[in-house]
C-alpha positions in Angstrom: 54.2 15.1 -35.0 56.4 14.5 -32.0 55.0 14.0 -28.5 56.3 17.5 -27.5 54.6 19.1 -30.6 51.3 17.5 -29.5 51.8 18.7 -25.9 52.6 22.3 -27.2 49.4 22.2 -29.3 47.3 21.3 -26.2 49.0 24.0 -24.1 48.1 26.5 -26.8 44.4 25.3 -26.9 44.1 25.6 -23.2 45.8 29.0 -23.1 42.8 30.5 -24.9 40.8 30.1 -21.6 41.6 31.8 -18.3 38.6 30.6 -16.5 38.8 27.0 -15.2 35.1 26.4 -15.9 35.9 27.0 -19.6 38.8 24.6 -19.4 36.7 21.9 -17.7 34.2 22.4 -20.6 37.0 22.0 -23.1 38.0 18.7 -21.3 34.4 17.5 -21.4 34.1 18.4 -25.1 37.4 16.5 -25.9 36.1 13.5 -24.1 32.8 13.6 -25.9 34.6 13.8 -29.3 36.4 10.6 -28.6 35.0 7.5 -30.4 33.4 5.1 -27.9 35.5 2.1 -26.9 34.4 -1.2 -28.5 32.4 -3.1 -25.9 34.7 -6.1 -26.2 37.5 -4.1 -24.6 35.4 -3.1 -21.6 36.9 -5.9 -19.5 38.2 -6.2 -16.0 41.8 -6.6 -17.3 41.5 -3.2 -19.2 40.2 -1.3 -16.1 42.9 1.0 -14.7 43.6 0.5 -11.0 43.8 3.7 -9.0 41.0 5.6 -10.7 38.0 6.6 -8.7 35.9 6.4 -12.0 35.9 3.5 -14.2 38.5 3.8 -17.0 39.2 1.2 -19.6 42.4 1.4 -21.6 43.1 -0.7 -24.7 46.6 -0.7 -26.3 47.3 -2.2 -29.7 50.8 -2.6 -31.2 51.3 -2.4 -34.9 54.4 -1.6 -37.0 56.4 -0.6 -34.0 53.8 1.9 -32.7 51.3 1.8 -29.9 47.7 3.0 -30.4 45.6 3.6 -27.4 41.8 3.7 -27.1 39.9 4.3 -23.9 36.7 5.2 -22.3 35.5 6.4 -18.9 32.2 6.7 -17.2 33.1 10.2 -15.9 33.1 13.2 -18.3 36.2 15.0 -17.0 38.2 11.8 -16.8 37.1 10.9 -20.3 38.6 14.3 -21.4 41.8 13.7 -19.5 42.3 10.2 -21.1 41.5 11.8 -24.5 44.4 14.2 -24.0 46.8 11.4 -23.0 45.8 9.4 -26.0 46.2 12.4 -28.3 49.8 12.9 -26.9 51.0 9.3 -26.7 49.0 7.2 -29.2 50.8 6.5 -32.5 54.3 6.6 -31.0 56.9 4.0 -30.3 57.4 2.4 -26.9 60.8 4.2 -26.6 59.2 7.6 -27.4 56.4 7.0 -24.8 58.9 5.9 -22.1 61.2 8.9 -22.7 58.3 11.4 -22.8 58.1 14.0 -20.1 54.4 14.9 -19.9 54.9 18.6 -19.1 51.5 19.7 -20.6 49.7 18.4 -17.4 51.4 21.0 -15.3 51.5 23.8 -18.0 47.7 23.7 -18.5 47.2 23.7 -14.8 45.5 20.4 -14.7 47.3 19.0 -11.7 46.4 22.0 -9.6 42.7 21.8 -10.5 42.0 18.2 -10.0 40.8 16.6 -6.7 43.4 14.3 -5.0 41.5 11.2 -6.2 41.4 12.5 -9.8 45.1 13.4 -9.6 45.8 9.8 -8.5 43.7 8.6 -11.4 45.7 10.7 -13.8 48.9 9.3 -12.5 47.4 5.7 -12.8 46.5 6.3 -16.4 50.0 7.6 -17.3 51.5 4.7 -15.4 49.4 2.2 -17.3 50.2 3.7 -20.7 53.9 3.5 -19.8 53.5 -0.2 -18.6 52.0 -1.0 -22.0 55.0 0.7 -23.7 57.4 -1.4 -21.5 55.6 -4.6 -22.2 55.6 -4.0 -26.0 59.3 -3.0 -25.9 60.1 -6.2 -24.0 58.2 -8.2 -26.5 59.9 -6.4 -29.4 63.3 -7.3 -27.9 62.4 -11.0 -27.4 
């Protein structure tokens, strides 16, 4: 599936709910469904700067594709990172760098997050793109 296919799937899932309390619950459920991050990856270097909550992000590169795993100590943030992983994990650095993450606006997430959570969301996306840049640079070396 392409990144846009995955985004469209998420937009579809969220469109089933009109009430934001239900959407928050869906986010929490998605976060809870995510496998816990291996303790060895819960390091200072994997913590994302700019997040109010603690978010650890691990990126692995294999066969030209990046797979992300993450965990957060905040339920909603855990759901947000689960969505980002679902959309970006398993794709090439170029696909990740070229992706326009329109699902964030379309499901109304940006409008319903506190300013600190919005900054955290941007920090998570930025970190995922930084990993893609780093793996792309390594690939070209």
